[in-house]
VOPAMI-539665 format. One record per residue (C-alpha): x, y, z. Coordinates in steps of 0.001 Angstrom, whole numbers, plus 500000, padded with zeros to 6 digits. Example, Ala and Ser with C-alpha at 12.3 -4.5 7.8 and 13.67 -1.06 7.14 Angstrom:
REM VOPAMI-539665
512300495500507800513670498940507140
END
This chain:
REM VOPAMI-539665
531902353074674910531021351085672006532459351523668457529458352131665725527975349236664726529511346696667589527697345340670544529077344099673595527871341208675713529875339898678715530384336409680866532935333660682308534747331396680059533244327704679960535669325886678137538088327137675538537745324846672090540525326038670231543897327889670751546779329236668410549692330196670867551434331694667761548718333991666742546486333957670190543387332995667935540978331320670319536969329835670356535721329383673380532329329226675021531283331679677441528429331400679806526666334763679653524606333727682149521048334700681453521511334198677497523082331450678674526256329586676245527612331295673172530375330715670870533308333228670996536168333648668404539167335949668141542644336927669054542173335652673180545718334572674284545563332072676638542304333087677635541166329970680071538031328956682347537277331017684806537926334396683346535369336962683393535566338717679711533703342106678606533415341685674693532784344275671790532164342735668109529469341365666344527395338565665513528200336355663030526625333164661207529148330143660657527567327606657849528323324323660023528747325931663842526305328640663710525444331739665538529252332981666789530592336231668253533534337618666652535592339696669217537002342755668146537906344618671335538084342666674932538502343928678455539886340213680419539285340072684460540561337518686071538429335095687886537576336507692138535792333931694021537463330633694952535368328155692816536192330446688963539899330516690130539837326824690454538305326632687670541002328981685854543883326462687286542328323548686896542010323276683353544597325396681513545203328821683178548755328210684457551204325534682763552357323170685407548913323273687588546243320361687034542886319341688987544625318278691824547189320919692461545150323575691799542405321879694796545552321881696921546691325468696102542945327141696430542460325498699960545172326640701381544708330547699988541453331070699010540666334317697054544272335357697365545632332541694970546615334669692407548200337112694345550387334654695997551387333342692237551999336257691043553548338063694143554959335446696450554780332328694682557806330712696395554456330775699330553042327739697107556108325509698649554756324987701705552290322580699941552595319060699398554293317930696371555561321418695255559353322175695155560849325712695733561573324817692164558146324292690883556817327354692668559038329199690745557949328508687447554469328494688499555065332033689225557013332803686009554212331107684052551798333205685647553384336688685499554279335998681469550450335283680785549363338508683030552441340578681351550744339505677877547303340128679090547977343747680062550113344158676814546916343028675227544642345323676782546880348627676369547012347341672755543122346861672514542473350331674223544539352355671855542795350143668735545329347849667477544892344490666521546007342387669793547604340150667464550431342785667566551270341731671717552439338416670620554900339299668553555969342071670789556660340050673819558807337338671504561219340020670853561089341977674230559602339671676477558281340781679674559485344395679498557404344624676170554810346841677852557338349297678844559254349478675858556132349698673910555097353159675982558965354160676224558641353855672441555516353179670598557260353497667143558967349991668034555457348441666692556281349327662803560139347518663358560729345875660725559556341892662996556661343289664825555049344360661906552760347224662471551400349975660321553942352817661000550897355023660893548853353244663702552119353404665823552421357190665148548419357642666102549373355853669584552605357536670378550869361014669752547688360017671887550194359666674750551927362717673990554618362666671652555513365660670137555053366028666213558482366922666066559842364323668543563566362472667614561474359320668488558699360243666077560833360916662828563380358368663534560598356277663076559263357763659992562875357932658386563522354342659122560004353236658220560429355337654164563733353398653918562064349755654851558989350611652985561339351698649728562995347870650215559378346843648724560449348736645510563682347231644990565905350133646917568800349206648433569163352310649490567811356152648821569767359764648499569928361617651388568084364334649950565061362069648896565132360628652254564997363872653986562396365062651736559906361853651309560036361958655409559035365349656057556362365274653990555458361707655470554708363514658967555013367110657943557594368042659974561040370985658383563537369310656762566446370544659362564503368300662063564521365468659957568320365703658759568923366195662351567172362774662937568639361183660296572229361937661391571438360678665228570051357372663436573682357414661936575516357775665354573214355121666482573849352899664167570539352284662400571665353778659239574749353918657561575191357175655082577748356687652053578875358177649332578332355475645961577912356263642473578245360102642998575363359730645431575048360010649411573414356973649814571298355579653128571297352302653965569289350336657000572518348893658339571820345213656975570860346151653964574405348140653891576291345058655500574639342612652764575239344820649802578937345361650455579869342135651943578028340773648789580808343073646587584312342123648623583094338540648134582270338452644420585735340710643682587390338118645957585739335373644203586524337156640384590416337526641653590979333854640923591748331912637678592140328082638995593056326909635384594771328259632014592339327964628711592760324402627466594107322885630162590813320751631148590092320749626947589996316902627213587644316628629859585295318861628264585807316709625280584510313853627336581883315555628595580064316561625119580686313019624359578993311594627140576032313447626463575611313232622813575942316599621863578202319227620262578500322262621918578253325671620123581217328188620457579280330280623029578195326894624833581726325631624903583220329071626041580928329314629123581891325738630092585822326732629962585658329810632085583375327563634468586470325350634896588843328348635129586931330665637148585350330568640780582378332534639942580623333350636193577882334233635006575949332754631998572734334699630396570854334550627268567322334508625936564640331353625080566069328455623015569955330146623512571062326347624809571481327430628582570048324538630185572655322084627727575382324417628779574759324201632374574237320584632231577552319978630724579038322371633062577709320120635869579223317196633528582422318662633542582523319404637775581545315550638485584662314808636135586985317145637923585776315565641674583734318730642937580450318215644788578090320264642781574653321296644597571940323015642309569517325751643217567029328098642310564804331109643904561618329258643764560158325711643992559026325414640470562561326482639398564129324169641478561913321394640398562503322096636595566450322796636884566384318919639000564273317354635935566300319002633313569514318136634741568301314628636310570005315488639559568122317310642813567891320715642918566810322667645778565352325913646730567176328551648004565944328685651195566085325160651952569445324660650656570548327255653504568161326245655871565713328545656729564149329347659878563285331723662742564775332874665616561759332768668039564068335465670865565012337879668357562345337805666304564641337391663360564438335295660179567657332618660257569593330461657836571382327481659542573778327386656922576113330021657106580254330909657379580199329030660911578429325642659676578835325987655813577556324417652671578834320522651698579471321882648346582848322661645758580685324452643816577042325807643400574835326353640246572158329102640545569719329086637903566879332250637740569520334255639216567854337430637893565269336471640824567589336932643821567613339857645664570690341596647665569872339936651058569297336124649405572782336519647718574337337595650163573187334315652696573941332607649889577655333247649700577965333621653079577158329809653555579717329115650645583131327835651624586197330556650249587426327688647655583431326973646557582745328169643052579624329857642088577967329521638544575178332494638183572498331628635420569800333600634108568498335941631585569296339902632641566494340829630082563569339683632362562272341530635371564600341812638269563913340448642150561014341629644037563352342357646803565874345045647213568290345255644325569518344724641178571866341735641724572479339895638446572071342546635966574586344210638515577283341823638674577118341598634747576859345181633739579945345798636534582313344230633798584446342270636966582861339110637147583587336687633462580652336354631727578973334664628971575825335555626837574565332997624704572661334334621730572785331743618958568930330605618826569143326767617890567046325141615135564424323489617157563881326441619439563950328534615944561060326588614987558609327740618164556806330769617456556807331459621449560961331373621056560906333617618143558742336305619293559951336274622507563029337706621334561512339670618941559396341543621723563273341791623619564416343538619920561382345919620715559727344379617426555878343409617620555517339759617610554034338106614900550846336670615363549510334575612449547412332184614799549644328784614041551865326744616139552077327744619857551784331529619897548324332781618997546802336895619791543017336754620128542398340537619462539542341591622214539090345437622653536830345561625821538274343791629270534817342425629263535424340568626088538836339747627253537952338438630553534956336560628993537338334892626103539765333854629055537357332050630791536278330077627995540201328928626970540360328096630478537008326072631170536130324677627596538757325186624409542123324517625892540829321630628221538631319876625164540295321087622060544430320646622958543724318718625993545515320945628267543551320748631332542975323591633233545783322584636092548457323118633534547041326888632565548394330139634185546293332832633609548928336050634100548253340051633749550787342491634433548349344307637085546247343637640096543413345900639683542019347257636756538900344982634792541599342413633443543663342322636627544241339466638616542074340186641394538823340517638885540187337454637082540617335178640101537130335504640988536021335186637630538439332035637281537283330182640341533623330713639503534199328996636416536690326189637641535657325612641282532435326747641444530312326186644811529146322867645570527405320527648598530156319601651025533019321610649244533974324073652235534613327761652167535950330457654340535904334415653403539032336329654026538956339597653062538736340603649397538955336766648702536389333639649351538764330393649716537119327063648394538335323528648586539972322996645750541527325972644791544632326787643588546494329287646153549744330992646346552132332043649098552408336018649267554948336323652034558092334029653364556686332830656548559657330380658202557436328963661018554759327441658808555514323326659345554720320828656697554840317677656397555695315049653280555456311342653845557664310738657169559330314244656420558759317253658669560225320483657823559061324087657856558648327487656010556895328154653429558057331371650899556853333925648869555769332847645339554805328972646588551785327450644659549706324951645947546124323281646546543359324420648992542682320777650085540888320917653157538972323788655256537972322962658845535597325229660255535161323716662959538974323697664060539535327281662253542335325619659874542490325477656302545031322273654884546848323735651585548911320946649254552485322425647893553292319576645597552911316576648763554113319244651073551357319687653601550712322885655215548146323745657910547121327550658257544710329047661225542352331342659628543437334301660926547147333633658753544858333240655678546763336823654891549498335107653647547260333001651046545931334507647596544290332564644808546261331489641856544202330649638895545661333888637957548996335980639113550943338907637904553974338539635322555998339098638664555016336527641008555406334141637808559206334651637832561445331765637764558341329398637056557551327968633378553839326705632662552637324302630341550187327277628779550205330334629439547474333088628685548138336755629226545727339241629366546380342699628301544468345699629130544634348600630538546920349185633312549250351498635416551917352637632802554600351111635093553602347717634447552965348246630915556812347488629709558395345665627274560051343569630107557103342781631918555762341645627832559070339825627416558784337859631005555481336978630557556114335681626922559274333230628529556810331600630836555367329451628379556390326069627791554104324834624425551325327413624856551108331033624553547999333200624072547576336547624330544320337750624799543249341679624823543926345197622693546569345074619969547517348390620866548483347770624276550469345161622841552373347799620970552503350248623992554343347594625709556414346412623194558114350020622563558444350861626349561598349939626878561338351391630168563577350273633490562504350994637205565007352794638550566710350965641386568800352561643803571218349746644070575356349881645223576546346884643728577855347893640392579085350569641674580588348414644070582050346268642317583833348788639585585543350583642422586569347817644199583947348001646793585711351592647777
END
């Protein structure tokens, strides 16, 4: 039965124009008989000429290629006539068979050809030119396609996305359909990426009871995984039982039993931490406890006594042409003495000069030092200031993806450690517990670690509160720089950032590098921001729009990033003849747009000159340089790394003319315009305002309501994160 608003067509695949094997996205020509050839687009993995398709969907109009049928659901049937079977085999139906071999096979086995290939492939070796080994390879290739096709059909009949089949098949292989029927909740697993509620609907339709162990266990795991996005590494047992019970409407006794079963299976770890009965996903428990263990081990070493390397520090100062303040000098001494240290301080307090001095000292000590930061922009800025190469943590560790297991991985680890005697990590407040675990695991036991950051900024987007927990534990020697140097003190950006951090209203006399423009309504706020970006700053101050970053505490509301991005795109990159566009969800992508990657993707291939690599990560900013509507692809330039996206991957990109303050962490911009109007209370806080202010290098303009500015300055609420690292460090990881 067709869904409301859908129509149906059927026919035989005539040719396949484009196919992405990773996602199943396909563009093909379908012979519908009397109505002729039509173009079909959608998720049809391994579609081949000769197949019969019964499709449900709707017609769309493509600006270049005209009318197309967009598939919502599909019923696929293998060819049944000898002519159709030949077409299927000859033109890509099975890997290893071309036109000549296809003709030989069809002439021998006729309409039984596909049954022979699937059930008794050894019979193919009866034909000249097909060895027993090749016959088995052909059989396995066909069986794999047949298995994936049956999996797709099962999911589509259940109203689920065919894309999930590709991911299920990567993880479970030929057993994917059986595994799914046995436990539909695997759809909501971490590496499949399906929605828990979709998996739940499928399970209930297959007869699973509302209080079944599979259902309740899946709900508990979902709650733990979902709350990683809120920064929690664990959830207290009583809270986990409560939220899980409410999610699926079961009693708490049933949930408690399911939780105990997950603990027995080793999928959840329960332990006492900071006076709470904490429930962790096992991977998060391992990450947090091993980070604590490694830091405790490193903090116990004192390599030199104070003053032993004073002559080298003096030489480093002399060569740099600077005289370090007492706090800076103390930081350099601790870096020499200790295997791990933390350096924190606000803007203008000399962190960069201190890092350069530490690096110079390490060089004099003959230590091989690597510089790293969580984001590309932060690494680039660190490298420029230190006059040495700096890499993102992901690149440093060789981030990749395990196709067989469906798991992210890092090439560098304890078995293949970094070739480094010291690591200096900038913007440490952005590093979550899983990334810190990976970094420490890749460091040789004798390697030093210098953590640099601003502990008053927002914590990491991912789980944990690593930098603040390390400092708060008191276990790691920490230097907090507080002296604002004269040149920095002349900057209103710097002085007002410190005022905000103390809970004082910023001084806004609209001179120098800090301006506040009072706008009482959201409409006037947006209009002013557009005028600043398109006219006033480029024309009056020589700052091009590409060097202006608009920030907002929130995505939604009238002055959130969704609304701002739409308005800024219209003002800065309007439609033009020859400028291709592609609408996807809430966004209209246009050639020339500034875009941002919004999740880690270890599979995306990029090319920089002759260098080819993989991986584009959450927060990476680029320019959309090409949209190919024929090939259904989009090309982005991430600072000279050229990456291609198929259209069905566009949920990984967002416009970046405006971004949330959280997404701006680790970056610095020549000019920042901060939009301040109403927003969700949890986002309208001092730490958000402070983080936004510290993103600006030359110019900061706040546009909005002074009452909102005042309320944010006074609101020093910290979002509570359930994190056990601080307690583990203080208790010796017991």
